[in-house]
C-alpha positions in Angstrom: 140.3 121.8 83.5 137.5 119.7 84.1 135.3 118.6 81.2 132.6 115.8 80.3 132.9 113.1 78.1 129.8 110.8 78.0 128.2 112.9 80.4 130.7 111.8 82.8 133.4 114.7 84.2 137.1 114.0 83.6 140.4 115.6 83.2 142.7 116.0 80.2 145.7 113.4 81.1 147.3 113.5 77.3 148.3 116.5 75.4 149.4 116.4 71.8 152.3 119.1 71.1 153.1 120.7 67.6 155.9 118.3 67.1 153.6 115.1 67.2 154.7 113.9 70.5 152.7 113.4 73.3 152.5 114.3 76.8 150.6 112.1 79.4 149.4 113.1 82.8 148.2 110.1 84.5 147.6 111.6 88.0 144.9 113.6 86.2 142.4 110.5 85.4 139.4 110.2 87.9 136.6 107.8 88.5 133.2 108.6 89.9 130.9 106.3 91.2 127.3 106.2 89.8 123.7 104.6 90.9 122.4 102.6 88.1 118.8 103.9 89.1 119.0 107.1 91.6 115.3 107.8 91.4 114.7 104.3 92.6 113.3 103.9 96.3 114.8 100.3 96.5 118.6 99.4 97.0 120.3 100.2 93.2 123.5 98.9 92.4 126.7 101.2 92.3 129.1 101.4 89.3 132.4 103.0 89.2 132.7 104.5 86.1 136.3 105.6 84.4 137.1 107.4 81.0 140.1 106.9 79.5 141.3 106.7 76.0 138.3 108.2 74.7 136.4 104.9 75.9 133.8 104.4 78.7 134.8 101.7 81.1 132.3 100.7 83.6 132.8 98.3 86.5 130.0 96.6 89.1 131.1 97.3 92.3 129.3 94.6 93.6 127.1 96.5 96.5 124.1 98.6 96.6 122.9 101.6 98.5 119.2 103.6 99.0 119.6 106.4 96.5 118.7 108.9 99.0 121.3 107.4 101.2 123.7 108.4 98.6 126.4 111.5 99.2 127.1 112.7 95.3 129.5 115.1 96.4 131.5 112.9 98.3 131.2 109.7 96.5 130.2 107.5 99.5 127.0 106.5 101.2 125.9 108.1 104.4 126.6 106.9 108.0 124.6 108.7 110.2 122.8 108.5 114.0 119.8 109.2 111.9 119.9 106.2 110.0 119.1 102.6 111.4 122.0 99.9 112.7 121.1 98.1 109.8 121.4 100.8 107.0 125.0 102.0 108.8 125.9 98.7 108.5 125.1 98.3 105.0 126.3 101.7 103.7 129.7 100.9 105.6 129.9 97.8 103.6 129.5 99.8 100.4 132.0 102.7 101.7 134.6 99.7 102.1 134.0 98.5 98.6 134.4 102.2 97.4 137.6 102.8 99.3 139.0 99.8 97.9 138.1 100.3 94.1 139.8 103.6 94.4 143.0 102.2 96.1 143.6 99.9 93.2 142.8 102.7 91.0 145.4 104.5 92.4 147.8 101.6 92.2 147.2 101.5 88.9 148.0 105.1 88.1 151.2 104.6 89.9 152.1 101.6 88.2 151.5 103.7 84.5 153.8 106.5 86.3 156.6 104.2 87.1 156.2 102.3 83.7 155.2 104.9 80.8 156.1 102.5 78.4 152.7 100.3 79.4 150.5 103.2 78.5 149.6 102.0 75.0 148.1 98.7 76.9 146.5 101.1 79.6 142.9 99.5 78.6 143.8 95.7 79.9 146.1 97.2 82.6 143.0 99.0 84.3 140.5 96.1 84.0 143.2 93.8 85.7 144.0 96.3 88.7 140.2 96.8 89.2 139.7 93.1 89.0 142.9 91.8 90.3 141.0 90.2 94.0 138.2 89.2 92.2 138.2 85.4 91.4 136.6 84.0 88.0 134.2 81.3 88.9 132.5 79.3 86.4 128.6 80.1 86.7 125.6 77.8 85.6 123.6 80.4 84.0 120.4 78.0 83.7 120.3 77.3 87.1 120.8 81.1 87.9 118.3 81.9 85.4 115.7 79.6 86.8 115.9 80.4 90.4 115.7 83.9 89.8 112.4 83.4 87.7 111.0 81.4 90.4 111.0 84.0 93.1 110.0 86.9 90.5 106.8 88.3 91.2 106.9 91.1 88.7 105.5 89.3 85.7 102.2 87.4 85.0 101.9 83.6 85.0 101.9 83.5 81.3 104.8 85.7 80.8 106.9 83.7 83.3 105.6 80.5 81.7 107.1 82.3 78.4 110.1 83.1 80.4 110.7 79.5 81.4 110.1 78.3 77.7 113.2 80.6 76.6 115.6 79.4 79.1 115.0 75.7 78.1 115.5 76.4 74.4 119.0 78.7 75.9 119.7 75.2 77.6 119.3 73.1 74.9 121.3 75.0 73.1 124.3 75.2 75.6 124.1 71.3 75.8 124.4 71.3 72.0 127.9 72.4 72.0 127.6 76.1 73.0 128.3 75.9 76.7 129.6 79.4 78.5 131.3 79.8 81.9 129.8 83.6 82.5 126.8 85.7 81.1 129.3 88.1 79.7 130.1 85.1 77.6 126.5 85.9 76.1 127.7 88.5 73.6 126.2 89.6 70.4 128.2 86.8 68.5 126.7 84.1 71.0 123.0 85.2 70.8 123.1 85.5 67.0 124.0 81.7 67.2 121.3 81.3 69.5 118.9 82.9 67.1 120.0 80.8 64.0 119.3 77.7 66.4 116.1 79.0 67.4 115.1 79.1 63.4 117.0 75.5 62.7 114.4 73.6 65.6 112.4 71.0 63.7 110.7 69.0 66.3 108.6 71.9 67.8 105.1 71.1 68.9 103.8 73.0 65.8 101.9 71.5 62.6 105.2 72.0 60.7 107.7 71.5 63.7 109.2 75.0 63.2 109.0 78.1 65.5 107.3 81.1 64.0 109.4 84.0 63.4 107.2 85.8 65.6 107.7 83.6 68.2 111.7 83.8 68.2 111.9 87.2 68.0 109.9 87.6 71.3 112.3 85.1 72.6 115.3 87.1 72.0 113.4 90.3 73.2 112.2 88.5 76.4 116.0 86.7 76.9 117.2 90.2 77.0 114.6 91.5 79.7 115.1 88.7 81.8 119.1 89.0 81.6 118.9 92.7 82.4 116.3 92.1 85.4 118.3 88.9 86.5 121.9 89.2 85.4 122.7 92.8 85.1 120.7 93.8 88.5 122.8 91.3 90.3 126.2 92.3 88.7 127.0 89.0 87.0 126.8 90.2 83.5 128.0 93.9 82.3 125.2 96.1 80.9 126.9 97.0 78.1 127.8 93.2 77.0 123.6 93.5 76.3 123.4 97.0 74.8 125.8 95.7 72.4 123.2 92.7 70.9 121.1 95.6 69.1 119.0 92.6 68.2 116.3 94.8 66.6 118.4 95.6 63.5 119.4 92.1 63.0 116.3 90.2 64.1 114.3 89.1 60.8 110.7 90.4 60.4 107.9 88.2 60.4 106.1 88.7 57.1 102.8 86.8 58.8 102.1 89.0 62.2 99.5 91.0 60.6 97.5 87.8 59.5 98.2 85.4 62.7 95.3 84.0 64.4 94.1 87.1 66.2 90.5 87.5 65.6 88.0 89.5 67.4 84.4 88.7 67.6 81.2 90.0 66.1 78.3 91.3 68.1 76.3 88.1 66.9 79.1 85.9 68.0 79.1 87.5 71.3 75.3 87.0 71.7 75.2 83.4 70.3 78.2 82.7 73.3 75.8 84.5 75.6 72.7 82.3 74.5 74.5 79.3 75.0 75.8 80.4 78.5 72.2 80.2 79.8 72.5 76.8 78.7 75.5 75.3 80.4 75.1 73.0 83.2 78.8 72.4 84.1 79.9 74.8 86.6 83.5 75.1 85.3 82.5 75.2 81.4 79.8 78.1 82.7 82.4 79.9 84.7 85.0 80.2 82.0 82.3 81.3 79.5 81.2 84.0 81.8 84.8 85.2 82.7 85.5 85.2 78.8 82.2 87.2 78.3 83.3 89.6 80.7 86.6 89.8 78.9 84.5 91.2 75.8 82.1 93.4 77.6 85.0 95.3 79.6 87.8 94.7 77.8 89.8 93.5 80.4 92.9 91.0 80.7 92.2 87.4 81.9 94.5 87.7 84.7 92.6 91.0 85.8 89.1 89.9 85.1 87.9 88.5 88.2 88.8 92.0 90.1 86.1 93.2 87.9 83.8 91.3 90.2 85.0 92.5 93.5 85.1 96.5 93.3 81.5 97.7 92.2 80.2 100.9 92.8 77.0 102.2 92.0 76.6 106.3 92.1 73.1 108.0 90.3 72.3 104.5 88.7 75.8 104.2 87.2 77.4 101.1 88.1 81.1 101.5 88.0 84.5 99.3 89.0 87.5 99.9 89.5 91.0 97.6 89.6 94.8 97.8 89.5 96.0 95.9 86.2 98.3 93.1 87.5 100.5 93.3 84.2 101.4 97.2 84.1 100.0 98.2 87.7 98.2 101.0 86.0 94.6 101.5 87.8 91.5 101.8 85.6 87.9 103.2 86.3 85.3 102.7 83.9 81.6 102.3 84.1 79.6 99.4 82.5 79.3 99.7 78.7 77.3 96.8 77.6 74.2 95.6 79.3 75.0 91.8 79.3 77.4 92.9 82.0 75.0 93.3 84.7 73.7 89.9 84.5 76.8 88.2 84.6 77.7 90.6 87.8 74.7 89.5 89.5 75.2 85.7 88.7 78.5 85.8 90.7 77.3 88.7 93.3 77.8 85.9 96.2 80.3 83.5 94.6 83.2 83.8 92.6 83.6 82.0 89.4 86.0 79.0 89.1 89.3 80.3 87.2 91.9 78.1 85.7 95.4 78.4 83.9 95.4 80.4 81.2 96.2 77.0 78.7 93.5 75.2 80.0 91.2 78.4 79.9 91.9 78.4 75.8 91.3 74.7 75.4 87.6 75.1 77.2 87.1 77.7 75.1 87.7 76.5 71.6 85.2 73.4 73.1 82.4 76.1 74.2 82.8 78.2 71.1 82.4 75.3 68.6 79.2 73.9 70.7 77.9 77.1 71.0 77.7 77.5 67.3 80.7 79.5 66.3 81.3 79.0 62.6 83.4 80.2 59.3 86.7 80.2 58.2 89.6 82.6 59.1 92.6 82.9 56.9 95.6 82.8 58.5 99.2 83.0 57.5 102.4 81.8 58.8 106.4 82.6 58.8 108.7 80.1 60.5 111.9 78.8 60.6 114.2 79.1 58.0 111.4 79.5 55.5 111.8 82.7 53.7 108.0 81.9 52.1 104.9 82.5 54.0 102.7 79.9 54.3 98.9 80.5 54.0 96.3 78.2 55.7 92.5 78.1 56.9 91.4 77.7 60.7 87.9 77.4 62.1 87.2 80.9 63.7 86.4 78.9 67.0 89.8 77.3 66.9 91.1 80.8 66.7 89.4 82.0 69.9 91.5 82.2 73.2 91.5 84.6 76.2 93.0 87.7 74.5 90.2 87.4 72.0 88.3 88.9 74.5 90.3 92.1 75.2 90.2 92.5 71.1 86.9 92.0 70.7 85.7 94.7 73.2 88.3 96.8 71.7 87.0 96.5 68.0 83.1 96.5 69.2 83.9 99.9 70.3 85.8 101.2 67.3 82.8 99.8 65.2 80.6 102.2 67.2 82.4 105.0 66.3 84.5 105.2 69.8 88.2 107.0 69.4 91.1 105.4 70.7 91.8 107.6 73.4 88.4 107.1 75.4 88.7 103.6 74.5 92.4 103.5 76.4 90.4 104.8 79.6 88.4 101.5 79.3 91.3 99.3 78.3 94.1 100.2 80.0 96.6 100.3 77.3 100.0 102.2 78.0 99.6 103.7 74.7 97.1 104.8 71.4 99.2 102.8 69.3 98.7 99.8 71.4 94.6 100.3 71.1 95.1 100.3 67.6 97.0 96.8 67.2 94.1 95.5 69.1 91.6 96.6 66.8 90.7 94.0 64.5 88.6 95.8 61.7 90.5 94.9 58.4 88.6 96.5 55.8 85.6 99.1 55.1 83.6 95.9 54.8 83.5 95.2 58.7 81.6 98.7 58.8 79.4 97.7 56.6 78.3 94.5 57.8 78.0 96.0 61.5 75.5 98.7 59.9 73.5 96.2 57.8 73.1 94.3 61.2 71.7 96.9 62.7 69.4 97.7 59.9 68.0 94.1 59.4 68.7 92.3 62.2 68.8 94.4 65.6 68.7 91.7 67.8 71.9 90.6 66.7 73.5 93.9 68.0 75.0 94.4 71.7 72.8 97.1 73.5 74.4 99.3 75.6 73.6 99.9 79.1 72.4 103.8 79.0 69.5 103.3 76.9 70.4 106.7 75.4 73.3 105.5 73.7 71.4 102.7 72.4 69.0 105.4 70.9 71.9 107.2 69.3 73.4 103.7 68.0 70.1 102.9 66.4 69.5 106.5 65.2 69.0 106.8 61.4 67.6 103.0 61.0 64.2 103.1 60.0 62.2 100.2 61.0 64.7 98.9 63.7 62.6 99.4 66.7 59.0 99.1 64.8 59.4 95.5 63.7 57.2 94.0 66.4 57.7 90.3 65.0 61.4 90.7 65.2 61.7 92.1 68.6 58.8 89.2 69.6 61.2 86.6 68.0 64.1 88.2 70.0 62.2 87.7 73.2 60.2 84.2 72.8 61.4 82.9 69.4 58.4 83.2 67.9 58.9 82.1 64.6 61.3 79.1 65.6 58.6 77.8 68.1 55.6 78.0 64.8 58.1 76.3 62.9 58.5 73.2 65.5 54.7 73.3 65.9 54.2 72.7 62.2 56.9 69.7 63.0 54.6 68.3 65.5 51.5 68.6 63.6 53.0 66.2 61.1 54.0 63.4 63.7 57.7 64.5 64.4 59.1 64.2 68.0 59.7 68.1 68.5 61.3 67.4 72.0 64.2 65.5 70.6 65.5 68.3 68.3 68.5 70.3 68.4 66.5 73.5 68.1 65.0 72.9 71.4 67.8 74.2 73.5 67.5 77.7 71.2 63.9 78.2 72.0 64.7 77.7 75.7 67.8 79.4 75.6 66.1 82.4 74.0 62.8 82.1 76.3 65.0 82.5 79.5 67.0 85.4 78.3 66.0 88.3 79.8 68.6 90.9 78.4 67.1 94.0 76.7 63.7 93.1 78.4 63.2 96.4 79.9 64.0 98.3 76.7 61.7 96.6 74.5 58.7 96.9 76.9 59.4 100.3 76.9 59.1 100.8 73.0 56.4 98.1 72.8 53.9 100.4 75.2 50.2 100.6 74.0 50.8 97.2 71.5 49.7 94.9 74.0 46.3 93.5 72.2 48.7 92.9 68.7 51.7 91.4 70.9 48.8 89.2 72.9 47.7 87.8 69.7 51.2 86.5 68.8 51.9 85.0 72.0 48.4 83.2 71.9 49.5 81.0 69.1 52.6 79.7 71.2 51.2 79.9 74.7 50.3 76.2 74.7 53.6 74.8 73.2 55.4 76.7 75.5 53.7 75.2 78.2 54.2 71.8 77.0 57.8 72.3 76.5 58.2 73.5 79.9 56.2 70.5 81.3 57.9 67.8 79.0 61.4 69.2 80.4 59.8 69.6 84.1 61.4 73.2 83.8 59.5 75.5 85.8 61.8 78.2 85.3 61.1 78.2 81.7 57.5 78.9 82.1 58.1 81.3 84.9 60.4 83.7 82.4 57.9 83.2 79.6 55.4 84.6 82.1 57.6 87.5 83.6 57.8 88.4 80.1 54.4 88.9 79.3 54.1 90.5 82.7 56.8 93.2 81.8 54.5 93.7 78.5 51.5 94.1 80.4 49.7 91.2 78.9 49.2 89.4 82.4 49.1 90.8 85.7 50.6 87.7 87.7 52.9 84.7 87.4 52.9 81.3 88.7 55.0 80.2 91.5 57.5 77.5 91.2 55.2 75.4 93.6 51.9 76.1 92.0 53.8 75.0 88.4 54.9 72.1 89.9 51.8 70.8 91.7 50.1 71.4 88.7 52.3 68.8 87.0 51.8 66.7 89.6 48.3 66.5 89.1 48.6 66.1 85.5 50.9 63.3 86.0 48.6 61.3 88.1 45.4 62.7 86.4 44.0 58.8 86.2 44.0 58.2 89.7 41.7 60.1 91.6 42.3 58.9 95.0 46.2 60.2 94.3 44.7 63.4 93.3 43.1 63.7 96.4 46.1 63.2 98.7 48.1 65.6 96.7 45.6 68.1 97.2 45.4 67.1 100.8 49.0 67.8 101.1 49.4 70.4 99.0 47.0 72.6 101.2 48.6 71.3 104.4 52.3 72.7 102.9 50.7 76.0 102.3 
């Protein structure tokens, strides 16, 4: 009678009768061929599976077939005039191997029929018969993994680097007295020994010389993934050997994973970087910060962030973009959430930003964040090596910033604004809701309170939505947010800071060498939120003019001192949008006036410049 065990059909070949004796019917034993991934569109390995003595024996055939070329009923690959000559040739090779294994299995059954005393040793005999013509060779496992990794395109550059580091540590373990001749030697006992070896490492490039448990656990997990992809799928390792690891049961949980240096930036910190971006002259640094800001504003990974600049669509005044994420091959389509995104997109409309490696990107980010003024301490914990105790240490916040901080920042900013995880997921492209929650870096109710207090007391430190209706909802209920003209004008022009240095100048201080000057210039050149503010200040032109009259001359002198025509143009442009003036100077007009001022004691030079200027006009 045909029955199933382990989901595989088989017939009883032994029967216990009443007096305790056993009848055995060896010829009723059957083997079946199965595809490893029957729903795959690419060639997949064929396995020979035999159930005997209550065990499932799984043998790699060493051949592959396209799933749609496989005849399940006949247990062979199709040979057909409808297939190409090459397909028929490949399928013939597979069928020859299948026939060979069937023949060996028949020889095995015939032997047991002739030698019934060997039945108790049938498990060992079965393997000997199936593999009798298979030569056992010593394999260079490290070279094999490196070669496979070099040609593998199914992972990001950072993941491939992690894989490479794992291979290097495994190679080190093998060279220190743990060499193996095949991947099947890499059983549970072996990998547990490798795990303890990683915990004992004391010369790692870390502060204490040890690897964190989080990193060690990740190495074991990635090694399992690599072996499944490279060794099992190429029939040089049995899947059962890998499954027997069951590493999630015995690996030690890292107690510090919830307090590692994975931070999210606040609104004011993003705006601090935004202001600094306008002052960077070095193209590499400027592009690096622009890409990071796009991460913060769109939630995409660094590996995908340059795609944001390519497929932009505008429908009914709504700007959106679509891309296929490299890590998951998932297509995401989303609109612009934050207003600042538009200016970055405009900056790179006609050129691509210079992109560097992830490691170099992270190094540059820390330098930029420090220079921009990201401050504060971050309490982090570390669980490493063979230690059972968790170490606590303080790090500067700018030291914690790296490429993935942008993605965490985007998700955290939206959570603070009341977005639910499912809505955020449509933007971030995460596979699960749990991953969205994992990326949220809100550690206590205090974070919500700080956010609300900032809206109420320092609204200029809050990132604006691209949609004005969303902004109205965000600030709704916070009295005085949009009515305080002084704060708004301070955001646009830095009035308070300018008046402060004006007082310093009156007391004999050379203000043009002050660090504050960079912040003032950045503030005046920043035109984000201008349209929104101008709309809210309609009808207040006279009051605004009174405030700006106090700083007009100093702003002009600052622009003149630095020969920065753009600074004065941006200043006038803002006044134009606020209906204070009705036109602005061109760059040529500004530079002409400065030339006159530079040469005002030389009448002949002035006449000559006027003549040349008129000709140029």
